[in-house]
C-alpha positions in Angstrom: -28.4 -18.4 -1.5 -31.1 -20.6 -3.3 -34.8 -19.1 -3.5 -37.8 -20.8 -3.0 -41.3 -20.5 -3.6 -43.5 -19.7 -0.5 -40.8 -17.7 1.3 -41.7 -14.1 2.7 -40.5 -10.9 2.0 -38.2 -8.5 3.8 -38.4 -4.7 4.1 -35.8 -3.1 2.0 -34.4 -1.6 5.0 -33.4 -6.1 6.2 -32.3 -6.3 2.2 -28.9 -4.9 1.6 -26.2 -7.0 0.9 -22.8 -4.9 0.4 -20.1 -6.4 -1.1 -16.7 -5.0 -1.5 -14.4 -5.4 -4.7 -13.3 -8.3 -6.4 -9.5 -8.3 -6.5 -8.7 -8.3 -2.2 -7.1 -11.1 -0.3 -8.5 -11.1 2.6 -12.2 -12.3 3.8 -13.6 -9.7 5.6 -16.7 -9.3 7.7 -18.6 -6.6 8.8 -22.0 -6.3 10.3 -24.4 -3.9 10.2 -27.3 -3.8 12.7 -30.6 -1.9 11.0 -33.2 -4.7 9.8 -33.9 -6.8 13.4 -34.2 -5.6 17.0 -33.5 -8.5 19.4 -35.4 -7.6 23.1 -36.0 -9.7 26.0 -39.3 -10.5 24.3 -38.6 -13.8 22.9 -42.2 -15.0 21.8 -41.5 -13.5 18.2 -38.3 -14.7 18.0 -39.0 -18.2 18.5 -41.7 -18.0 16.4 -39.2 -17.2 13.9 -36.8 -19.8 14.9 -39.3 -22.6 13.5 -39.1 -21.4 9.9 -35.9 -23.0 8.1 -33.1 -20.4 8.0 -32.7 -20.7 4.3 -36.3 -19.4 4.2 -35.4 -16.1 6.2 -32.5 -15.4 4.2 -34.1 -16.0 0.9 -34.6 -12.1 0.3 -31.5 -11.0 1.3 -28.2 -11.3 -0.8 -24.4 -10.3 -1.2 -23.8 -6.9 -2.6 -20.3 -6.0 -3.9 -19.4 -2.6 -2.1 -15.6 -3.2 -3.5 -14.9 -3.7 -7.0 -11.6 -5.0 -8.0 -10.0 -4.9 -11.7 -8.2 -8.1 -12.0 -6.2 -6.5 -15.3 -4.8 -3.3 -13.6 -5.0 -4.6 -10.0 -6.6 -1.6 -8.9 -9.9 -1.3 -6.8 -13.1 0.9 -6.8 -15.9 1.3 -4.3 -19.2 0.8 -5.3 -20.5 4.1 -3.5 -24.4 3.8 -4.1 -24.7 0.0 -2.8 -22.7 1.1 0.4 -24.9 4.4 0.8 -27.9 2.2 0.4 -26.2 -0.6 3.3 -25.4 2.7 5.5 -27.5 5.0 5.2 -31.2 3.5 6.2 -33.1 5.5 8.1 -33.0 2.9 11.1 -28.7 2.5 10.7 -27.3 5.7 9.8 -26.9 7.4 13.2 -26.6 4.2 15.3 -22.8 3.5 16.4 -21.3 0.4 14.1 -19.9 -3.0 14.8 -17.5 -4.2 12.0 -16.6 -7.8 12.6 -13.6 -8.6 9.7 -12.4 -12.1 8.9 -8.8 -12.3 6.9 -6.8 -14.8 5.6 -5.5 -17.3 3.1 -7.9 -18.0 0.1 -9.6 -21.3 0.8 -9.4 -21.7 4.4 -13.2 -21.8 5.3 -13.8 -18.1 5.7 -16.9 -17.9 4.0 -18.1 -20.8 5.6 -17.7 -19.3 8.6 -19.4 -16.4 8.2 -22.8 -18.3 7.2 -22.5 -19.6 10.8 -22.4 -15.8 11.9 -25.5 -15.0 9.9 -27.4 -18.1 11.3 -26.4 -16.9 14.8 -27.7 -13.3 13.6 -31.2 -14.1 12.4 -31.6 -16.7 15.6 -29.8 -15.1 18.4 -31.0 -18.5 20.6 -29.3 -21.2 22.2 -30.3 -23.2 19.1 -28.9 -21.1 16.9 -26.8 -23.7 15.0 -29.5 -25.0 13.8 -30.9 -28.7 12.6 -29.2 -31.7 11.5 -30.7 -31.7 7.8 -30.0 -27.6 7.5 -28.0 -27.0 5.0 -25.6 -23.8 5.2 -27.0 -20.6 3.0 -25.7 -17.2 3.2 -22.4 -16.2 1.6 -21.5 -18.2 -1.6 -18.9 -21.2 -0.4 -17.7 -24.4 -1.6 -14.9 -26.9 -1.4 -12.4 -27.5 -4.0 -9.1 -25.6 -4.4 -10.1 -22.5 -6.4 -11.3 -19.4 -5.0 -15.2 -18.9 -4.7 -15.5 -15.6 -3.2 -14.0 -12.1 -4.8 -13.7 -8.6 -3.8 -15.9 -7.4 -0.9 -19.1 -8.5 -0.2 -21.8 -7.2 3.0 -25.1 -9.3 3.7 -27.8 -6.8 2.7 -29.8 -7.5 5.9 -28.8 -5.1 8.4 -29.4 -6.1 12.1 -30.1 -3.8 14.7 -28.5 -5.4 18.4 -29.8 -4.1 21.4 -26.9 -4.5 24.2 -27.2 -5.0 27.6 -27.0 -1.5 28.1 -29.8 -0.9 26.4 -27.8 0.9 22.9 -29.1 0.0 20.2 -25.9 -0.7 17.4 -25.9 -1.3 13.9 -23.9 -4.9 13.3 -22.0 -5.4 9.9 -20.8 -8.4 8.2 -18.5 -8.1 5.2 -17.0 -11.2 3.1 -13.7 -10.6 1.3 -11.7 -13.0 -1.0 -8.8 -14.7 0.3 -6.0 -13.9 0.5 -2.4 -15.8 -2.0 -4.3 -16.4 -4.8 -2.7 -17.0 -8.3 -4.6 -13.9 -9.4 -3.7 -11.4 -6.7 -0.2 -9.6 -6.2 1.2 -8.6 -2.6 0.1 -5.4 -3.0 -3.7 -6.6 -3.7 -3.9 -8.6 -0.7 -2.0 -5.6 1.5 -4.8 -3.7 0.6 -7.7 -5.3 1.3 -6.4 -6.7 4.8 -5.6 -3.1 5.4 -8.9 -1.4 4.4 -10.4 -4.7 6.3 -8.4 -3.5 9.4 -8.6 0.1 9.1 -12.7 -0.2 8.9 -13.1 -3.4 11.5 -13.6 -3.3 15.2 -12.7 -6.9 15.2 -10.2 -8.5 13.1 -10.7 -12.2 12.7 -7.3 -13.3 11.2 -7.9 -16.8 9.8 -5.1 -19.1 9.9 -4.6 -22.9 9.4 -3.5 -25.7 11.8 -0.8 -23.5 13.5 0.6 -19.6 14.0 3.9 -19.4 11.5 6.2 -16.8 11.4 5.4 -15.9 7.6 1.6 -15.8 9.1 3.0 -13.0 11.4 5.6 -11.0 9.0 2.2 -11.1 6.4 0.4 -9.5 9.4 3.2 -7.3 10.1 3.4 -6.0 6.4 -0.4 -5.8 6.0 -1.3 -3.4 9.2 1.9 -1.4 8.5 0.4 -0.7 5.2 -3.0 0.0 6.6 -0.9 2.5 9.3 0.9 4.3 6.5 -3.2 5.1 4.8 -4.2 6.9 8.1 -3.6 10.6 8.5 -3.2 10.5 12.2 -1.2 7.7 13.4 -2.6 7.0 17.2 -0.8 5.0 19.9 -2.5 1.9 18.8 -4.8 2.4 15.5 -6.5 -0.7 15.1 -8.5 -2.3 18.1 -9.4 -6.0 18.3 -7.3 -9.3 16.7 -8.3 -12.6 16.9 -6.5 -14.9 15.7 -8.2 -18.1 14.5 -6.3 -21.6 14.3 -8.4 -23.4 12.0 -8.0 -27.7 12.3 -6.2 -27.4 15.4 -4.5 -31.2 16.2 -2.7 -30.3 19.6 -5.6 -29.9 22.4 -3.4 -32.3 24.6 -1.2 -29.0 24.5 -3.6 -26.4 24.4 -7.5 -27.3 24.7 -9.6 -26.0 21.7 -11.6 -22.7 22.6 -10.7 -19.2 23.6 -8.8 -19.9 27.2 -6.7 -22.6 25.2 -5.8 -20.1 22.3 -5.0 -17.6 24.5 -2.2 -19.3 26.2 -0.8 -20.7 23.0 -0.9 -17.1 21.5 0.7 -15.6 24.7 3.6 -18.1 23.9 3.8 -17.6 20.5 4.1 -14.0 20.2 6.5 -13.6 23.7 9.5 -11.2 22.9 12.7 -12.9 24.3 15.8 -11.9 24.6 17.5 -14.3 22.9 15.4 -14.2 19.9 16.5 -12.4 17.0 16.4 -9.0 16.3 13.8 -9.5 12.9 11.8 -11.9 15.3 11.2 -9.1 18.1 10.5 -6.4 16.0 7.5 -8.5 14.1 6.1 -9.7 17.6 6.6 -5.6 19.4 5.1 -4.2 15.9 1.8 -6.4 16.4 1.8 -5.4 19.8 1.7 -2.1 19.0 -1.2 -1.9 16.6 -4.0 -3.3 18.8 -5.8 -2.5 21.5 -6.6 -6.3 22.3 -5.1 -9.3 20.9 -7.3 -13.1 21.5 -7.0 -16.4 20.0 -9.6 -19.4 19.6 -8.4 -22.9 18.3 -11.0 -25.0 16.4 -11.2 -28.3 15.7 -10.9 -29.7 12.2 -14.8 -30.3 10.7 -14.2 -33.3 9.7 -13.3 -35.8 6.5 -16.8 -35.9 5.3 -16.8 -31.8 5.4 -12.8 -31.9 3.4 -13.6 -34.7 0.9 -17.2 -34.9 0.2 -17.9 -32.4 -3.0 -21.9 -32.8 -2.3 -21.4 -31.2 1.5 -24.0 -28.6 1.9 -23.1 -27.6 5.4 -25.5 -29.8 7.2 -24.5 -30.4 10.6 -25.1 -34.0 10.0 -21.7 -34.1 8.3 -19.8 -32.1 10.7 -18.0 -33.6 13.3 -19.5 -32.8 16.8 -16.0 -31.2 18.8 -16.3 -28.6 15.8 -20.1 -28.0 16.1 -19.3 -27.8 20.3 -16.7 -24.8 19.8 -18.4 -23.4 17.0 -21.0 -22.6 19.3 -18.6 -20.6 22.0 -16.9 -18.7 18.8 -19.5 -16.8 17.0 -21.4 -15.8 20.4 -17.4 -14.6 21.4 -17.6 -12.3 18.7 -21.4 -11.5 18.0 -23.5 -11.3 21.2 -24.9 -8.3 22.2 -22.5 -8.3 25.6 -19.0 -9.0 23.5 -19.9 -6.6 20.6 -17.0 -4.4 19.9 -18.1 -0.6 18.6 -15.9 0.6 15.9 -13.7 3.7 17.2 -11.1 5.9 15.6 -8.9 8.1 17.3 -11.2 6.9 21.0 -14.4 8.4 19.1 -17.2 5.6 18.3 -18.3 6.2 14.7 -21.9 5.9 13.4 -22.9 4.3 10.2 -22.5 7.4 8.1 -19.5 8.0 9.5 -18.1 4.2 8.4 -19.6 5.8 5.0 -16.8 8.7 4.7 -14.1 6.6 5.8 -14.6 4.1 3.1 -14.7 6.8 0.8 -11.5 8.8 2.3 -9.5 5.2 2.4 -10.4 4.0 -1.1 -9.0 7.3 -2.4 -5.5 7.1 -0.8 -5.3 3.0 -2.0 -6.1 4.8 -5.2 -3.3 7.0 -5.4 0.2 6.4 -5.9 1.1 8.4 -2.4 1.8 4.9 -0.5 4.8 2.8 -1.4 4.0 -0.4 -3.2 4.4 -3.6 -0.5 6.6 -6.5 -2.5 7.4 -10.0 -2.2 9.9 -10.9 -0.4 12.0 -12.5 -3.5 11.1 -9.1 -5.0 12.2 -6.5 -1.9 15.5 -8.6 -1.9 16.2 -8.9 -5.5 16.0 -5.6 -5.4 17.9 -4.7 -2.6 20.8 -7.1 -4.0 20.8 -5.4 -7.9 21.0 -2.1 -5.8 24.1 -3.2 -3.5 25.8 -4.6 -6.9 25.0 -1.1 -9.0 26.4 0.7 -5.9 29.8 -1.2 -6.2 29.9 -1.1 -9.4 29.4 3.0 -9.7 32.3 3.2 -6.8 34.7 1.2 -8.8 34.2 3.5 -11.8 34.5 6.8 -9.8 37.6 5.4 -7.7 39.0 5.2 -11.1 37.7 8.1 -12.9 39.3 10.0 -9.3 42.9 8.7 -10.9 42.3 10.1 -14.2 40.8 13.6 -13.5 40.4 14.1 -9.3 41.0 17.2 -7.7 45.1 16.6 -7.6 45.0 15.6 -11.2 45.8 17.9 -14.3 43.9 19.4 -16.6 43.1 16.2 -19.6 42.2 17.0 -23.3 37.9 16.1 -23.5 38.8 13.6 -25.8 41.0 11.7 -23.6 38.7 12.0 -20.7 36.1 10.5 -23.0 37.9 7.6 -24.1 39.5 6.9 -20.5 35.4 7.3 -19.4 34.0 4.9 -22.3 36.5 2.1 -21.3 36.0 2.3 -17.3 32.0 2.4 -18.0 32.6 -1.2 -19.5 34.9 -2.1 -17.2 32.2 -0.9 -14.1 29.2 -2.9 -16.2 31.4 -6.2 -16.3 32.2 -5.8 -12.7 28.3 -5.4 -12.5 27.3 -8.5 -14.5 30.2 -10.5 -13.0 28.3 -10.1 -9.6 25.6 -12.6 -8.5 22.2 -11.3 -8.6 18.7 -12.6 -7.9 16.2 -11.5 -9.9 16.9 -13.1 -13.6 18.2 -12.0 -16.6 14.9 -9.3 -17.7 15.0 -7.5 -14.3 19.1 -7.4 -13.6 18.9 -5.6 -16.8 16.9 -2.4 -15.5 19.3 -2.6 -13.2 22.1 -2.3 -16.0 20.4 0.4 -17.6 19.9 2.2 -14.6 24.1 2.1 -13.8 24.5 2.7 -17.6 22.7 6.5 -16.8 24.1 6.9 -13.4 28.1 6.3 -14.7 26.9 8.7 -17.7 25.8 11.6 -14.9 29.1 11.1 -13.1 30.9 11.3 -16.2 29.2 15.2 -17.0 30.1 16.2 -13.8 34.1 15.0 -14.1 34.0 16.8 -17.3 32.8 19.6 -15.4 35.2 19.4 -13.2 37.6 18.9 -15.5 37.1 22.1 -17.7 37.2 23.8 -14.4 40.8 23.4 -14.3 41.5 24.8 -17.8 42.7 28.3 -17.2 41.0 29.4 -20.5 38.1 27.8 -20.0 38.1 29.9 -16.0 39.2 33.3 -17.9 36.5 33.0 -20.6 33.7 35.4 -17.9 36.4 37.6 -17.7 37.4 37.3 -21.1 34.1 38.0 -22.3 33.1 41.0 -19.9 36.5 42.3 -21.3 35.7 42.1 -24.7 32.1 44.0 -24.3 33.3 46.5 -22.6 36.1 47.5 -25.1 33.5 47.0 -28.0 31.1 49.2 -26.5 34.1 52.0 -25.8 35.6 51.5 -29.5 31.8 52.3 -30.6 31.0 55.2 -28.1 33.8 57.2 -29.4 33.4 56.5 -33.1 29.5 57.2 -32.7 30.2 59.9 -30.5 32.6 61.5 -32.7 30.0 61.4 -35.5 27.4 63.3 -33.7 25.0 60.4 -32.6 25.0 61.0 -29.1 22.3 58.4 -28.2 23.6 55.5 -29.2 26.9 56.8 -27.8 25.5 56.9 -24.6 23.5 53.3 -25.2 27.3 52.1 -25.7 28.3 53.8 -22.3 25.5 52.1 -20.2 26.2 48.9 -21.9 30.1 49.3 -20.7 29.3 50.2 -17.6 26.8 47.0 -16.7 29.7 44.8 -18.1 32.4 46.3 -15.7 29.5 46.1 -12.8 29.2 42.5 -13.9 33.0 41.9 -13.8 33.2 43.4 -10.0 30.6 41.3 -8.9 31.9 37.8 -10.7 35.3 38.6 -9.0 33.8 38.9 -5.6 32.0 35.9 -5.8 35.1 33.9 -7.3 36.8 35.1 -4.5 34.1 35.3 -1.5 31.9 32.1 -2.2 29.0 34.4 -1.5 26.1 34.7 -3.9 26.9 31.9 -6.1 23.8 32.1 -7.8 24.6 35.8 -9.3 27.7 34.5 -10.5 26.3 31.1 -11.9 24.1 33.5 -13.8 26.6 35.9 -15.2 28.9 32.9 -16.1 25.9 31.4 -18.2 25.0 34.9 -20.0 29.0 35.2 -20.7 28.8 32.2 -22.1 25.7 32.5 -24.4 27.6 35.4 -25.9 30.9 33.5 -26.5 28.9 31.0 -28.0 26.9 33.2 -30.3 30.5 35.2 -31.5 32.1 31.6 -32.0 28.9 30.7 -34.2 28.7 33.8 -36.2 33.0 33.4 -36.7 31.8 29.8 -38.0 29.9 31.2 -40.4 32.1 33.9 -41.6 35.0 31.2 -42.3 32.5 28.6 -44.0 31.5 31.5 -46.4 35.1 32.7 -46.4 36.0 29.1 -47.8 33.2 29.1 -50.4 34.1 32.0 -51.4 37.8 30.7 -52.3 
């Protein structure tokens, strides 16, 4: 907001704007109460109302609380800024009301949020302001490029007294819109999920209609949030408000909450003749939120949409839009309509919200959660994985015909030659299948296929070696050789009087005999396979050691000749 001279100063408790991250994809609005108290005494309020709103917000500014790294597509929490907002003496122990606004970028979320600020400052029937009063607060502008980045919170903390006499803290957050040219699906999902998890009312800002892809994105993002929750309750989130901007069909469903409710009931209805995919989307949305509503808002007018100098003055906004806006904002923020944030059925305070923010950010900063993908990427991955499975199946069937269980032993050299031929045929089969994703994307899966084929060949090689009677007899032959060597050594050393060495040889011979008996039992019964494997490994090591020394002796003999 612009600053000017002569503005009154606010206390530190009134100044704390919080801002969340730079790479988030959805606008959040979170409204905490702390600086102002609204009571039945309106004399002081009316006196303030005489001042232009820009004079009142001059001391408050947006503060970033979640920062996005655009290069690494990661997020970090500005804990100090969030603590300054939520741990103020006036609000830290009050139950918190969190109103979040999410949706695609350049759809007027910050513009709407500034009217919410205007309402929170005035709280009178004439809260919407004068005809010549520019709209100030969160930064917004016309055009096609994104304006808000990350998540911001207003530094003014509002304390509101509800009709039952209880005071609550109302926090408003503004976040960047989703689906801009610099944000990934994971960025969008992370911020929408974070806003949904921390808000008591999630306003889903849409343009003109509720399309099927809007519902699919909502399903994806809410499921990403539900994955991060340690405990999944029957309905983990509270209130979802569909806000349909630029509604063009008031003759079918009138503007406002009633028309929106009838429209949404029809749009989210689960019908028996619907495809299973469409039914699952609607069932998922109903299962995630305790309360779902819809508000239909008309277009604000051509002067708003086409005038680059538009600064939010009511003179430029159509009366229909003003009238419905006067109904919408109190529906969300009037004291009797405020929805306090609950987690697991327990109302949480500002202090609690700080801890939940920290916990949720740690989850999204880690690698425990799967990365959401675009529809094209998910389809391309499934397409390529199916091609890999098909090509690998061709290789396995061909190798079974070459060296399957009922085939005789084949020399390792011949087996390797057949493997090379079949491996190439399998890769050709993979490349012949039409796949999505492009050459570079598919190359990764071809490399995965080649690695899996080499692994399968190693298993076929071991199976083939098991058919070699000499290979199967290697372990008992080695143990017999050890026993024979130890027996001869024992006889010789005993004959020359070295009894200690003879005793050691007898001990080793006894160990070898015991190992041979155990190995035979394992092979016969199939039990204690780990023990049999360890005996085979020791025998293999001894065999290779003897073979190595034999090769060295042969080389030395060849050189001497």
